[in-house]
C-alpha positions in Angstrom: 0.1 0.0 0.0 2.5 2.2 1.1 4.7 1.8 -2.5 1.3 2.6 -4.5 1.1 5.5 -2.7 4.8 6.9 -3.4 4.1 6.3 -7.1 1.2 8.6 -7.1 3.1 11.1 -5.4 5.6 11.0 -8.0 3.4 10.9 -10.9 1.5 14.3 -9.4 5.0 16.0 -8.9 5.9 15.3 -12.6 2.5 16.3 -14.0 3.0 19.7 -12.6 6.2 20.8 -14.1 5.7 23.4 -17.2 7.6 22.9 -20.5 9.8 25.9 -21.3 10.0 27.4 -25.1 13.5 27.7 -26.9 14.5 31.4 -27.5 15.5 32.8 -31.0 18.6 34.8 -30.9 19.0 36.5 -34.5 22.8 37.4 -35.6 24.0 37.6 -39.4 27.0 39.4 -40.8 28.0 39.5 -44.6 30.5 40.2 -47.1 31.0 42.5 -49.8 32.5 41.1 -53.1 36.1 42.6 -53.5 35.2 44.8 -50.4 33.6 47.2 -53.3 30.6 49.4 -52.3 30.3 51.0 -55.7 27.5 49.8 -58.0 26.9 47.2 -58.8 27.5 45.6 -55.3 27.1 41.7 -54.9 26.4 40.9 -51.0 26.8 37.4 -49.5 24.8 37.1 -46.1 26.2 34.4 -43.6 23.3 33.3 -40.9 24.5 32.8 -37.3 20.9 32.5 -35.7 20.1 30.3 -32.8 17.0 28.7 -32.3 14.8 29.8 -35.1 13.3 27.4 -37.6 11.5 30.0 -39.8 13.3 32.9 -41.4 12.4 36.2 -43.2 15.0 38.1 -45.1 14.5 42.1 -46.0 16.5 43.2 -48.3 15.6 47.1 -48.8 16.9 48.4 -52.5 18.0 44.7 -53.1 17.6 42.0 -55.8 15.7 40.1 -54.4 14.4 42.3 -51.7 12.9 39.0 -49.8 14.1 35.6 -49.0 12.8 32.8 -46.7 15.7 30.7 -46.7 18.4 30.5 -43.9 21.1 31.6 -46.2 19.5 33.8 -49.0 22.4 33.6 -51.2 23.8 36.7 -53.3 21.9 39.8 -53.0 22.8 42.7 -55.8 22.4 46.4 -55.1 22.2 48.4 -58.4 21.7 52.4 -57.1 23.4 54.5 -54.4 21.7 54.8 -51.1 21.5 53.6 -47.5 19.3 50.4 -47.1 18.2 48.6 -44.1 18.7 44.7 -44.0 16.1 42.9 -41.7 16.2 39.5 -40.5 13.5 38.0 -38.8 13.5 34.4 -36.8 11.0 32.4 -35.3 10.2 28.7 -34.2 7.3 26.9 -33.3 7.6 27.8 -29.3 6.4 31.4 -30.6 9.6 32.8 -29.9 10.8 35.5 -32.1 13.9 38.1 -32.4 15.1 40.1 -35.4 17.9 42.0 -36.5 18.2 45.4 -38.6 21.5 46.5 -40.3 22.2 49.6 -42.8 24.5 48.9 -45.8 25.5 52.0 -47.6 25.8 51.5 -51.5 27.7 54.2 -53.2 28.2 55.4 -57.0 31.2 54.0 -58.9 34.2 55.7 -58.4 36.0 56.7 -61.5 38.8 58.9 -62.2 39.8 61.4 -65.2 40.5 64.9 -66.2 41.6 66.7 -69.2 43.2 69.9 -69.5 43.3 72.8 -71.8 46.0 75.8 -72.0 43.7 79.2 -72.5 46.3 80.5 -75.2 49.3 78.6 -75.9 51.8 76.3 -74.2 54.3 79.3 -74.3 55.6 80.4 -70.9 53.8 81.6 -68.9 51.2 78.9 -69.9 48.0 79.1 -67.9 45.8 75.8 -67.9 42.5 75.0 -66.9 41.2 71.6 -65.6 38.2 69.8 -66.4 37.3 67.1 -63.7 35.5 64.0 -65.4 35.8 62.0 -62.2 32.6 60.7 -60.4 31.5 58.9 -57.4 34.1 60.8 -55.0 33.5 63.2 -52.0 37.1 64.6 -51.9 39.5 66.1 -54.1 43.1 66.8 -54.0 45.0 68.0 -56.8 49.1 68.4 -57.1 50.5 70.9 -59.9 54.1 70.3 -60.2 56.0 73.9 -60.8 52.4 75.3 -60.9 50.9 78.2 -59.3 49.1 77.2 -57.0 51.0 74.2 -56.5 47.7 72.1 -55.1 44.1 72.3 -54.7 41.3 70.4 -53.0 38.5 72.0 -55.1 36.7 69.6 -57.6 37.8 72.0 -60.3 40.6 74.2 -59.3 40.7 76.8 -61.9 43.4 78.5 -63.6 47.2 77.0 -63.0 49.9 79.1 -64.4 53.4 76.8 -65.2 56.2 79.0 -66.0 59.2 76.8 -66.5 59.6 75.2 -69.8 59.4 71.4 -69.9 57.3 68.7 -68.4 55.0 69.0 -65.8 53.0 66.5 -63.7 49.6 66.7 -62.6 48.2 64.5 -59.9 44.4 64.1 -58.9 43.5 61.7 -56.0 39.8 61.2 -55.3 38.3 59.4 -52.3 34.7 58.3 -51.4 35.6 57.5 -47.8 36.3 53.9 -48.9 38.2 53.5 -52.2 40.8 55.6 -53.1 42.0 56.6 -56.9 44.8 58.4 -58.4 45.7 59.6 -62.1 48.6 61.5 -63.6 49.0 63.3 -66.6 52.0 65.4 -68.0 51.6 69.1 -69.3 54.5 70.3 -71.4 55.6 73.8 -71.6 57.3 74.8 -74.5 60.9 76.0 -74.4 61.7 79.7 -73.8 61.7 82.1 -77.0 64.8 82.0 -78.7 65.6 84.0 -81.9 68.4 82.4 -84.1 68.8 82.0 -87.8 71.8 80.7 -90.1 72.2 81.5 -93.9 73.6 79.5 -96.9 74.3 81.0 -100.4 73.1 79.3 -103.2 75.6 77.0 -105.2 76.5 78.9 -107.8 76.8 82.2 -105.5 79.1 80.6 -102.9 81.6 83.2 -103.5 79.2 85.9 -102.5 79.7 88.1 -105.7 76.5 90.4 -106.2 73.8 89.4 -106.9 73.9 86.9 -104.1 71.1 84.7 -103.5 70.9 83.5 -99.9 68.6 81.0 -98.1 67.8 81.7 -94.7 67.4 78.8 -92.4 65.2 80.0 -89.1 66.2 78.3 -86.0 64.0 80.2 -83.5 62.3 78.3 -81.1 58.9 78.8 -79.7 58.1 81.6 -82.2 54.8 82.1 -84.2 55.5 85.2 -86.0 58.7 86.6 -87.6 60.1 90.0 -89.1 63.1 90.0 -91.1 64.8 93.0 -92.4 67.5 93.5 -94.9 70.0 96.1 -96.0 71.5 96.0 -99.5 69.2 93.4 -101.1 66.3 93.3 -103.7 63.8 92.7 -101.0 64.5 94.7 -97.6 61.7 93.2 -95.4 59.9 89.9 -95.1 57.5 87.6 -92.9 58.5 84.3 -94.2 59.8 82.2 -91.9 62.6 81.4 -93.9 63.0 83.5 -96.8 65.3 83.3 -99.7 66.9 87.0 -100.7 69.1 88.3 -103.0 71.8 90.7 -102.4 72.3 93.5 -104.9 75.0 95.9 -103.3 78.3 95.2 -102.2 79.4 95.7 -98.5 78.7 94.5 -95.1 74.9 94.1 -95.0 72.7 93.6 -91.9 70.0 90.9 -91.4 67.9 91.5 -88.5 64.8 88.9 -87.5 62.5 89.5 -84.7 60.6 86.9 -83.7 57.2 86.7 -81.2 54.9 84.1 -79.8 52.4 86.7 -78.7 54.0 86.5 -74.9 57.5 87.4 -75.5 59.6 89.3 -78.3 63.4 88.3 -79.3 65.6 90.0 -81.7 69.0 88.7 -83.6 71.3 90.9 -85.7 73.8 89.4 -88.1 76.1 90.5 -90.9 76.8 89.1 -94.2 79.5 90.5 -96.4 79.0 90.4 -100.4 81.6 91.6 -102.6 81.4 93.3 -106.1 80.7 91.2 -109.0 83.9 90.1 -110.6 82.1 88.1 -113.2 85.3 85.7 -112.6 84.8 82.0 -111.3 87.9 80.2 -110.0 88.8 76.6 -109.5 91.5 75.7 -108.0 93.7 72.2 -107.4 91.5 70.4 -110.0 92.8 66.8 -111.1 92.3 65.5 -114.5 93.6 62.1 -115.2 95.0 60.6 -118.4 92.7 58.4 -120.4 93.8 55.2 -118.3 92.8 56.6 -115.2 89.6 57.8 -116.5 88.7 54.8 -118.2 89.6 52.7 -115.0 87.6 55.4 -113.0 90.4 56.6 -110.8 90.3 59.9 -112.0 88.0 61.5 -114.2 88.9 63.4 -117.6 85.5 65.2 -117.9 84.9 68.5 -116.2 81.6 70.3 -115.9 81.9 73.9 -115.2 78.2 74.2 -114.0 78.7 71.6 -111.8 82.3 72.1 -110.5 82.6 68.4 -110.9 85.2 65.8 -112.6 83.7 62.8 -113.9 85.2 59.3 -114.6 84.0 56.9 -117.3 81.4 55.3 -114.9 80.0 58.4 -114.3 78.9 59.8 -117.4 75.6 59.1 -118.4 72.9 61.2 -120.6 72.4 63.6 -117.3 76.0 64.3 -116.7 77.4 64.0 -120.4 75.0 67.2 -121.6 77.1 69.2 -118.8 80.5 68.4 -119.4 82.6 71.6 -120.9 86.0 70.6 -120.8 87.7 67.1 -121.5 91.2 66.0 -121.1 92.7 63.8 -123.1 96.5 62.4 -121.9 97.9 59.4 -124.4 100.2 58.0 -121.6 101.8 58.4 -118.4 104.8 60.3 -119.7 102.7 62.9 -120.9 103.9 62.9 -124.4 100.8 63.7 -126.4 98.1 65.9 -124.2 95.1 68.1 -125.4 91.9 69.4 -124.4 89.2 68.6 -126.8 85.4 69.7 -127.1 82.8 67.3 -125.7 81.5 67.0 -129.2 84.7 66.2 -130.6 85.8 62.8 -128.8 86.0 60.7 -132.1 89.6 61.6 -132.0 90.4 60.2 -128.6 89.9 56.9 -127.2 86.8 58.1 -125.3 83.3 57.0 -126.1 81.2 60.0 -127.6 78.6 61.9 -125.4 74.8 62.2 -126.0 73.8 65.6 -126.8 77.2 67.1 -126.3 78.7 70.9 -125.9 81.0 72.6 -128.4 83.8 74.0 -126.5 86.8 75.9 -128.5 90.6 75.3 -127.6 93.8 77.2 -127.8 96.2 74.0 -126.5 99.0 75.5 -128.0 99.3 79.6 -127.8 102.6 79.3 -129.4 101.6 77.7 -132.7 98.2 79.3 -132.8 99.2 82.1 -134.7 96.1 84.0 -133.3 95.7 87.1 -131.9 94.8 85.5 -128.1 97.3 85.4 -125.7 97.5 85.0 -121.9 100.5 84.5 -120.0 100.9 82.5 -116.6 101.7 85.7 -115.0 98.4 87.4 -116.3 96.5 84.4 -115.1 97.8 84.6 -111.8 97.1 88.5 -111.2 93.5 88.1 -112.9 91.0 89.5 -110.5 88.2 89.8 -112.9 87.5 88.9 -116.3 88.9 92.4 -118.0 91.5 90.3 -119.6 89.2 87.4 -120.8 86.3 89.4 -122.1 88.7 91.0 -124.7 90.3 87.5 -125.8 89.2 86.4 -129.3 89.3 82.6 -128.9 89.3 81.1 -132.4 90.2 77.4 -133.4 93.4 77.2 -135.6 95.3 74.0 -136.7 98.1 75.2 -134.9 96.2 76.1 -131.7 94.7 72.5 -131.9 98.1 70.8 -131.5 98.7 68.7 -128.8 101.3 69.5 -126.1 103.8 67.5 -124.0 104.9 68.1 -120.5 108.2 70.2 -121.4 106.5 73.5 -120.5 105.3 74.3 -117.1 103.0 75.9 -116.2 100.9 76.0 -119.5 98.1 78.3 -120.2 95.1 76.8 -122.2 92.6 79.4 -123.6 89.0 78.1 -124.1 85.4 79.3 -124.6 82.3 77.3 -124.0 79.4 76.9 -125.9 77.4 79.6 -124.1 80.2 81.8 -124.7 82.1 82.1 -121.8 85.7 82.5 -122.3 88.3 80.8 -119.6 91.8 79.9 -119.1 93.4 76.7 -117.7 96.7 76.5 -116.1 98.8 73.7 -115.8 100.4 73.9 -112.8 102.1 70.1 -112.8 102.0 67.0 -114.9 102.1 64.4 -112.0 103.3 61.1 -112.9 101.6 58.0 -111.0 101.8 55.0 -113.7 98.4 54.6 -115.4 96.7 56.9 -112.7 98.7 60.0 -113.9 97.0 63.3 -113.9 97.1 67.2 -114.4 97.0 69.7 -111.6 94.9 72.5 -112.8 93.6 75.7 -111.9 90.9 77.1 -113.9 89.7 80.8 -114.4 86.2 81.1 -116.4 83.3 83.8 -116.9 80.3 83.5 -114.9 78.5 85.1 -117.7 79.1 85.7 -121.5 79.5 89.5 -122.2 
């Protein structure tokens, strides 16, 4: 009986104990992909809730905007803003808990800028800057060598660069969580300088009037040019590199004034030109004997206009028509020598020319029996063409006779097809075997009179 009573007491005790509900404790965290809060933003949530059986996620501004999964997967945000994220957890015991956090989504952070000079890039160069960046809240500009040196404005206004050369411009932007920087280079042109060189025309390199001169402008950072000349056919020019003809002898002055709108520089130089002697002088010309010519060692053909000696392989239709003088030396002993007309090569071993000129020669004044006469002393003293223009140069059988090396110096007279009169002074018969040659000076009129 006593045992039955104990069982009844125990049953009554446990029957009176109330069952307690399991509490819900909501917690979660999240990771932003690449820690990039600039749209588009991708977020993964990690549910740390305890005691819950059912879940409800609310993603303000997100896609998707709701989920009932314990772990909702990837949520995307496409617009800037501050959004609430709420998680509600419940269970069958009626327990409920929630947690709300906020996430701030930023606009994309993009950095770029452009620059423009207000006038030009000559010193002092003034630039403005067009900030094309977006998504930033702060800006820091650095202007290497500029005034000002830096700025924290979105658009820094005008910046002046004085020193020529490259200047780095750096922009750093920040949105509170992300920092970007960009550097570009501004180039300031060199300081203005004024300078020039000049070169006479090929045919005027003796600087005798009229002298045609080409000016080469070496100025730096110039945009306008003002030239002035004394003693010239044109006394003023605004061309960058003009060609000028000087017509008066003496020391002439050339002035170049340059500008770039911000600075002006002037340079003055002199050029000395001489009276026209109408005499062209060529010294120490080497004319080879026929073997030297045909072996292309020393040429026998000479062009007055080109001032060139031509060997056999240099003669063609173009060069051949410019040949004025041909020397024919039979051998290295110089036993038989003569100058022949370019159109009279049939009496030599040379090949005939195409469209040759005709030149009159007096090889042997002593056999000429003519009025023309010029001594070596007269040749040396000749400063202009006075003696030449008074010569009556005619071909005679005696004057065309060949000569040997017994008389040095020897003077050969000639008249070109254009009527220019001249003289050749043989200074030396140089014996070097098959490469033997004459060493001569030539004086000839520039223009026929």
